[in-house]
C-alpha positions, 0 to 999 in steps of 0.5 A: 500500500502506498504511504501518504507520508508527509505529503502536503495537501492544499487547503480547499477553498471550500473549507475542508482540507483535502487530506482530511477528506481522503481519510474520513470520507467513504465517498470516492467518486462523483457522477454528474448529470450534464444539463441543469447541473454543469451547463444549461442547454435546455434553451437549445433543446427548447429552440430545436424542438419548438422549430420542429413542432412548428414545422409539423403544424403545432406549438411547443411550450416551455412548460412542455420542455420542462417535462423532457428533463432527463428524457432521451431524444427518442422518448422526447419526440414521442411525447411531443408528437403525442402533444401535437396529435401527430402520427409518424412511422418509425422511419419518419420519427428517426428522420425527425429526431435526426433533424432536431439533433442537427439544429441542436448540435449547430447551436451547442457548437457555439457554446463558450466557457461562460455558459458553465453554471455557477460553481461547477468548474470550482467544485470539479477542481475541488473534487479533483484536488481531493482525489475524487474520481469524476464521471458524467452520467447523461442522457445526452448523446452530445455531451462530449461536444458540450464539455469540449466547447466549454473547456471541462472535458479534462475534468472527467475521468469517464463519460457515460451518455446516451451513446452508451446506454439503452435505458432512460432514467429513472433506470439506473443504467447510466449511473451504474455504468459510470461507477463501473467505468470509474472502478467504483462500487455504487455505494462509493458514488454520489450522483448530482442531479436536477431532475426527479427521474435522475434522482430516482435513477441514482437512488435505484442504483444504490448511490447517494444523491445530491439534488440540484434545485428545489427541495420541494421537488427533489424530495427523494434526494439525500440533500438538495442545494440550489447549485454547485456553487453551494457544494462543499467537501464538508457536505460530501463527507456528511453524506456518509452518515445519511441513511439510504432512503 
């Protein structure tokens, strides 16, 4: 076993010495959802889906867009077609989903680091300094493009997204594969999620879950914070004493 000896660790800007964190915490990895946690691409999804709906002859509202959080592209299209009372063959649905994604990719290719949500970069830096493994667990099939455009790709040890899974949240597949990619037991991982389905997926996978958003909505999360700007190593350590729900 490698000995720590007298190696020095910097004091985290988030209030807990990284040496203390390594010695005291059972949580060894963080798995992050992308949209609503690291960046906010909901506006781009909304614009692309709205354009598609309008071309099909009906409207698509922001309220409906909220219901697509954490939902796969295929399932999102099914819901939208249902709201518009439009029937399409499987081949036509594939073509529509591809067209929507092309518009979406055009928009996210123009993303910049300024679009990283408050505190996300800082917490990723803090987590890495503390020796934590990090993974992305997202339904998006464009996650690598987004992370590259905003400059966060180097902060992730593994990326599991819509290109690697077949089941949508609340199925825990994406998070279980994230833990596996990191070489971690699910009980050693904490999930960061802003959607109800994502919180349920993390819990179903046997992981601790930090909800990003409203406590009144994310009732199944172990703790809820408004954003990663409120996350600290101390709060991660405290999750060790939280009983699984």
